[in-house]
C-alpha positions as CSV (number, residue, x, y, z in Angstrom):
1,X,109.1,59.1,137.3
2,X,109.0,60.7,133.9
3,X,105.4,61.9,134.4
4,X,106.4,63.5,137.7
5,X,109.3,65.3,136.0
6,X,106.9,66.6,133.3
7,X,104.5,67.9,135.9
8,X,107.3,69.6,137.7
9,X,108.6,71.2,134.5
10,X,105.1,72.4,133.6
11,X,104.6,73.8,137.1
12,X,107.9,75.6,136.9
13,X,107.0,77.0,133.5
14,X,103.7,78.3,134.7
15,X,105.5,80.3,137.4
16,X,107.6,82.1,134.9
17,X,107.0,85.8,134.1
18,X,107.1,85.8,130.3
19,X,109.0,88.6,128.7
20,X,108.6,89.8,125.1
21,X,112.3,90.8,125.0
22,X,114.8,88.5,126.5
23,X,114.5,85.4,128.7
24,X,111.5,85.0,131.1
25,X,112.0,85.5,134.8
26,X,111.1,83.2,137.6
27,X,108.3,84.3,139.9
28,X,110.8,84.8,142.7
29,X,113.0,87.1,140.5
30,X,109.9,89.0,139.3
31,X,108.7,89.6,142.9
32,X,112.1,90.8,143.9
33,X,112.3,93.2,141.0
34,X,108.9,94.6,141.9
35,X,110.1,95.1,145.4
36,X,112.9,97.3,144.1
37,X,110.3,99.6,142.5
38,X,108.2,99.5,145.6
39,X,111.1,100.7,147.7
40,X,111.9,103.5,145.3
41,X,108.3,104.7,145.3
42,X,107.4,104.1,149.0
43,X,107.9,107.7,150.1
44,X,105.5,109.1,147.5
45,X,102.5,107.5,149.2
46,X,103.2,108.8,152.7
47,X,104.8,112.1,151.8
48,X,101.6,114.1,152.5
49,X,101.5,112.6,156.1
50,X,105.2,113.0,156.9
51,X,105.7,116.4,155.3
52,X,102.4,117.6,156.6
53,X,103.6,116.5,160.0
54,X,106.8,118.5,159.6
55,X,104.8,121.6,158.7
56,X,102.5,121.2,161.7
57,X,105.7,121.0,163.9
58,X,107.1,124.1,162.2
59,X,110.1,122.0,161.1
60,X,109.1,122.8,157.5
61,X,107.5,125.9,156.0
62,X,104.4,125.3,153.8
63,X,106.3,127.0,150.9
64,X,109.1,124.4,151.4
65,X,106.7,121.5,151.1
66,X,106.3,121.8,147.4
67,X,110.0,122.5,146.9
68,X,110.9,119.3,148.9
69,X,108.6,117.2,146.8
70,X,109.9,118.8,143.6
71,X,113.6,118.3,144.6
72,X,113.1,114.6,145.4
73,X,110.9,113.9,142.3
74,X,113.2,115.8,140.0
75,X,116.4,114.0,141.0
76,X,114.5,110.6,141.0
77,X,113.1,111.2,137.5
78,X,116.4,112.4,136.1
79,X,118.3,109.5,137.6
80,X,115.7,107.0,136.2
81,X,115.8,108.6,132.8
82,X,119.6,108.8,132.7
83,X,119.9,105.2,133.8
84,X,117.4,104.0,131.2
85,X,119.3,105.9,128.5
86,X,122.9,105.3,129.5
87,X,123.4,102.3,131.8
88,X,123.7,98.8,130.4
89,X,121.2,96.4,132.0
90,X,124.0,94.6,133.9
91,X,125.2,94.4,137.5
92,X,121.6,94.9,138.6
93,X,122.1,93.2,142.0
94,X,125.0,95.5,143.0
95,X,123.0,98.5,142.0
96,X,120.0,97.3,143.9
97,X,121.8,96.6,147.2
98,X,123.8,99.8,147.1
99,X,120.8,101.9,146.3
100,X,118.6,100.3,149.0
101,X,121.2,100.9,151.7
102,X,121.9,104.5,150.7
103,X,118.1,105.2,150.7
104,X,117.8,103.7,154.2
105,X,120.6,106.0,155.5
106,X,119.1,109.1,153.9
107,X,115.5,108.3,155.2
108,X,116.7,107.7,158.7
109,X,118.6,111.0,158.7
110,X,115.3,112.8,158.1
111,X,114.2,111.9,161.6
112,X,116.3,114.8,163.0
113,X,116.2,117.2,160.0
114,X,114.3,120.4,159.6
115,X,114.1,123.3,157.1
116,X,116.6,123.2,154.2
117,X,118.2,120.1,155.5
118,X,115.0,118.1,154.8
119,X,115.0,119.4,151.2
120,X,118.7,118.4,150.7
121,X,118.2,114.9,152.2
122,X,115.1,114.2,150.1
123,X,116.8,115.4,147.0
124,X,119.7,113.1,147.7
125,X,117.2,110.2,148.3
126,X,115.9,110.7,144.8
127,X,119.1,109.3,143.3
128,X,118.9,105.7,144.8
129,X,115.1,105.8,144.4
130,X,115.6,106.5,140.7
131,X,118.0,103.6,140.3
132,X,115.6,101.2,142.0
133,X,112.8,102.3,139.8
134,X,115.0,101.8,136.7
135,X,115.5,98.2,137.7
136,X,111.7,97.6,137.9
137,X,110.9,99.5,134.7
138,X,113.5,97.4,132.9
139,X,111.3,94.3,133.5
140,X,108.1,96.1,132.7
141,X,109.2,97.5,129.4
142,X,110.3,94.0,128.2
143,X,107.1,92.3,129.2
144,X,104.6,90.9,126.8
145,X,101.7,92.8,128.4
146,X,103.5,95.9,130.0
147,X,100.3,97.5,131.2
148,X,99.6,94.4,133.3
149,X,103.1,94.4,134.9
150,X,102.9,98.2,135.4
151,X,99.6,97.6,137.3
152,X,101.2,94.9,139.4
153,X,104.1,97.2,140.3
154,X,101.7,100.0,141.2
155,X,99.4,97.7,143.2
156,X,102.3,96.3,145.1
157,X,103.6,99.8,145.8
158,X,100.1,100.9,146.9
159,X,99.8,97.8,149.3
160,X,103.1,98.7,150.9
161,X,102.2,102.4,151.1
162,X,98.8,101.5,152.6
163,X,100.4,99.3,155.3
164,X,102.9,102.0,156.1
165,X,100.3,104.7,156.1
166,X,98.1,102.7,158.4
167,X,101.1,102.0,160.8
168,X,102.0,105.6,160.7
169,X,98.5,106.8,161.5
170,X,97.6,104.3,164.2
171,X,100.9,103.4,165.8
172,X,104.0,105.3,164.8
173,X,103.0,108.9,164.7
174,X,100.9,108.9,167.9
175,X,103.7,107.2,169.8
176,X,106.9,108.3,168.2
177,X,106.0,111.3,166.2
178,X,107.1,112.3,162.7
179,X,110.7,111.2,163.4
180,X,109.5,107.7,164.0
181,X,107.8,107.8,160.6
182,X,111.2,108.4,158.9
183,X,112.8,105.6,160.8
184,X,109.9,103.3,159.6
185,X,110.7,104.4,156.0
186,X,114.3,103.5,156.5
187,X,113.4,100.0,157.8
188,X,111.5,99.4,154.6
189,X,114.6,100.2,152.5
190,X,116.6,97.7,154.6
191,X,114.1,95.0,153.7
192,X,114.5,95.8,150.0
193,X,118.3,95.4,150.4
194,X,117.7,91.8,151.5
195,X,115.4,91.1,148.5
196,X,117.9,92.6,146.1
197,X,119.9,89.3,146.2
198,X,117.1,87.6,144.3
199,X,116.8,89.8,141.3
200,X,118.3,88.8,137.9
201,X,121.9,89.9,137.4
202,X,121.1,91.4,133.9
203,X,118.4,92.0,131.3
204,X,118.5,91.4,127.6
205,X,119.2,94.6,125.6
206,X,116.4,96.3,123.8
207,X,116.5,96.0,120.0
208,X,116.5,99.4,118.2
209,X,115.6,99.8,114.5
210,X,118.5,99.9,112.1
211,X,119.9,103.3,111.5
212,X,118.3,104.9,114.6
213,X,120.0,106.2,117.7
214,X,119.3,104.9,121.2
215,X,117.0,107.8,121.8
216,X,113.2,107.6,121.1
217,X,111.8,109.0,117.8
218,X,109.9,112.2,117.7
219,X,106.5,110.6,118.4
220,X,108.1,108.9,121.4
221,X,109.3,112.2,122.8
222,X,105.8,113.7,122.3
223,X,104.3,110.8,124.1
224,X,106.7,111.3,127.0
225,X,105.9,115.0,127.1
226,X,102.2,114.1,127.3
227,X,102.9,111.7,130.1
228,X,104.7,114.4,132.1
229,X,101.9,116.9,131.6
230,X,99.1,114.4,132.3
231,X,100.6,112.8,135.4
232,X,101.8,116.1,136.9
233,X,98.2,116.8,137.8
234,X,98.1,114.0,140.4
235,X,101.0,115.1,142.7
236,X,100.1,118.8,142.2
237,X,97.0,118.0,144.4
238,X,98.3,115.1,146.5
239,X,101.2,116.9,148.1
240,X,98.8,119.7,149.3
241,X,96.1,117.2,150.5
242,X,96.3,118.3,154.2
243,X,96.2,122.0,153.5
244,X,93.3,121.5,151.1
245,X,91.5,119.5,153.8
246,X,92.1,122.3,156.3
247,X,90.8,125.0,153.9
248,X,87.6,122.9,153.4
249,X,87.1,122.8,157.1
250,X,88.5,119.3,157.9
251,X,91.2,118.4,160.5
252,X,94.5,116.6,160.0
253,X,92.9,113.3,161.1
254,X,90.4,113.5,158.2
255,X,93.2,114.1,155.7
256,X,95.1,111.1,157.1
257,X,92.1,108.9,157.0
258,X,91.3,110.0,153.4
259,X,94.9,109.2,152.4
260,X,94.8,105.8,154.0
261,X,91.4,104.9,152.3
262,X,92.8,106.3,149.0
263,X,95.7,103.8,149.2
264,X,93.2,101.0,149.8
265,X,91.1,102.2,146.8
266,X,94.3,102.2,144.7
267,X,94.7,98.5,145.5
268,X,91.2,97.9,144.0
269,X,92.0,100.1,141.0
270,X,95.2,98.2,140.4
271,X,93.3,94.9,140.5
272,X,90.8,96.2,137.9
273,X,93.7,97.5,135.7
274,X,95.4,94.1,135.9
275,X,92.2,92.4,134.9
276,X,91.3,94.6,131.9
277,X,94.9,94.9,130.7
278,X,95.1,93.6,127.1
279,X,91.3,93.7,126.8
280,X,90.6,97.4,126.4
281,X,92.4,100.2,124.5
282,X,94.2,102.8,126.6
283,X,92.3,105.9,125.3
284,X,88.8,105.2,126.7
285,X,90.4,104.3,130.0
286,X,92.3,107.6,130.2
287,X,89.2,109.6,129.1
288,X,86.9,108.0,131.6
289,X,89.3,108.2,134.5
290,X,90.1,111.9,133.8
291,X,86.4,112.8,133.9
292,X,86.0,111.1,137.3
293,X,89.1,112.9,138.6
294,X,87.8,116.3,137.6
295,X,84.5,115.6,139.4
296,X,86.4,114.5,142.6
297,X,88.6,117.6,142.6
298,X,85.5,119.7,142.4
299,X,84.2,118.1,145.6
300,X,87.5,118.5,147.4
301,X,87.6,122.2,146.7
302,X,84.3,123.1,148.5
303,X,83.2,122.9,152.2
304,X,81.4,119.5,151.9
305,X,80.8,117.1,154.8
306,X,83.9,115.1,155.9
307,X,82.5,111.9,154.4
308,X,82.3,113.6,151.0
309,X,85.9,114.8,151.1
310,X,87.1,111.3,152.2
311,X,85.0,109.6,149.4
312,X,86.4,112.0,146.8
313,X,90.0,111.4,147.8
314,X,89.4,107.6,147.8
315,X,87.9,107.6,144.3
316,X,90.9,109.5,143.0
317,X,93.0,106.8,144.5
318,X,91.0,104.1,142.6
319,X,91.3,106.1,139.3
320,X,95.0,106.7,139.8
321,X,96.0,103.1,139.8
322,X,93.2,102.2,137.3
323,X,94.5,104.5,134.6
324,X,98.2,105.2,134.9
325,X,99.3,101.7,133.8
326,X,97.6,102.4,130.5
327,X,100.2,105.1,129.8
328,X,102.7,102.3,129.0
329,X,100.8,100.9,125.9
330,X,100.4,104.5,124.8
331,X,104.1,105.0,124.9
332,X,104.7,101.7,123.1
333,X,102.1,102.6,120.4
334,X,104.0,105.9,119.8
335,X,107.4,104.1,119.8
336,X,107.2,100.4,119.1
337,X,110.9,99.9,119.9
338,X,109.9,100.4,123.6
339,X,112.7,103.0,124.2
340,X,110.1,105.6,125.2
341,X,108.4,103.1,127.5
342,X,111.8,102.6,129.3
343,X,111.8,106.3,130.0
344,X,108.1,106.4,130.9
345,X,108.7,105.8,134.6
346,X,111.3,108.6,134.7
347,X,108.8,110.9,133.0
348,X,106.1,110.1,135.6
349,X,108.6,110.8,138.4
350,X,109.6,114.1,136.8
351,X,105.9,114.9,136.7
352,X,105.8,114.2,140.4
353,X,108.4,117.0,140.8
354,X,107.0,119.5,138.3
355,X,103.4,119.3,139.6
356,X,104.3,120.3,143.2
357,X,106.8,122.9,141.9
358,X,104.2,124.7,139.9
359,X,101.5,124.4,142.5
360,X,103.7,125.7,145.2
361,X,104.1,128.9,143.3
362,X,100.3,129.4,143.2
363,X,99.4,128.8,146.9
364,X,99.5,131.0,149.9
365,X,98.9,130.3,153.6
366,X,95.2,131.4,153.2
367,X,94.4,129.9,149.8
368,X,95.4,126.6,148.2
369,X,92.4,126.3,145.8
370,X,94.6,127.2,142.7
371,X,96.2,123.8,142.8
372,X,92.9,122.2,141.9
373,X,92.5,124.4,138.9
374,X,96.1,123.8,137.9
375,X,95.5,120.0,138.1
376,X,92.5,120.2,135.8
377,X,94.4,122.2,133.3
378,X,97.4,119.8,133.3
379,X,95.2,116.7,133.0
380,X,93.1,118.0,130.1
381,X,96.2,119.4,128.3
382,X,98.0,116.1,128.5
383,X,94.9,114.2,127.5
384,X,94.5,116.4,124.4
385,X,98.1,115.5,123.3
386,X,97.5,111.8,123.9
387,X,94.3,111.8,121.9
388,X,96.1,113.7,119.1
389,X,98.9,111.2,119.0
390,X,96.3,108.4,118.9
391,X,94.5,109.8,115.9
392,X,97.7,110.6,114.0
393,X,99.0,107.1,114.6
394,X,95.7,105.6,113.5
395,X,95.7,107.8,110.3
396,X,99.3,106.8,109.5
397,X,98.5,103.2,109.9
398,X,95.4,103.6,107.7
399,X,97.4,105.3,105.0
400,X,100.0,102.6,105.0
401,X,97.3,100.0,104.4
402,X,96.1,102.0,101.4
403,X,99.5,102.0,99.7
404,X,99.3,99.8,96.6
405,X,102.6,98.3,95.4
406,X,102.7,98.6,91.5
407,X,102.5,95.3,89.7
408,X,104.7,94.4,86.7
409,X,102.2,93.5,84.0
410,X,104.5,93.4,81.1
């Protein structure tokens, strides 16, 4: 009987998600927390399809497409950052249930909206989305291997987005149109509200160094700025995927197929990121992934065969989930207290707003190629800051090791 109890305890311990800060979570709790983040980020994966559909139906002007993505991403990023900085990690279940229900209501209302109303509804949706993401980031920032948990969240998010995109492309949009797509999005939020009852009620507070405020140090802020600049390149292109496809001579179905396969490739990229997490430094991963991204954007910008366009979009999906989890250890290296890491998710969401905002100012109905040049500029600029931070941190560490404490030889 004692042996059986010992096996049971060992099995239970093996199903714990081990945190570096605070108590470990059960597997059920961790899955529920991941679902909160998935719900908050679900729209980002199908936005090109739904918003592109609204443009095709003349319910949304192409110039409003970037503004809509910007408004939702900006509110979501600000709410995530504000929650990370100001809200105590308590009452999480209440926050999760309320946010999921509010998001379901706002997404459902989009089925009948057009023009400026779409912008307002998606901006309002950014608030509950940001709260749900804050709950997931709270677990990731406290984890012993945060890049692995970040990859798990992104892989789960991508799986959900892939399933939804597949349903939209094959079933919902052909039968019920774009309005049915917004209803499907609302149903996903209702499922998250049911899972919210399983998340932990609170997290342990993060420990800040003595004498410091709750805000990140200077290097943490620089790392957050680099995160915004670097990741703004992805949505700057993604939100204009369908117009880019049209300009390259491909139809809407090619763009939708490319997006669906991109989400599938993201799953593979997330699996690779989970496997190599803790085994390889973040800098070579970011450098290699960026080089591949630039090559794929070059292919997307010229009239290549449809298969080449689809392949390029799919590879960018693989790289996206393969490299973005490694921004978390970069933030932690810049700010070991993990305060910057807590704000990293909000920074990436803000990037999701700023990228489309800037790119929308550069495009016209006849030319969307400038978004590809913008994306390359943003990515390389962010990468330069990240590399600079790495070398500064390494030099500071080396200098500390060279410091010799004087010995009392009297």
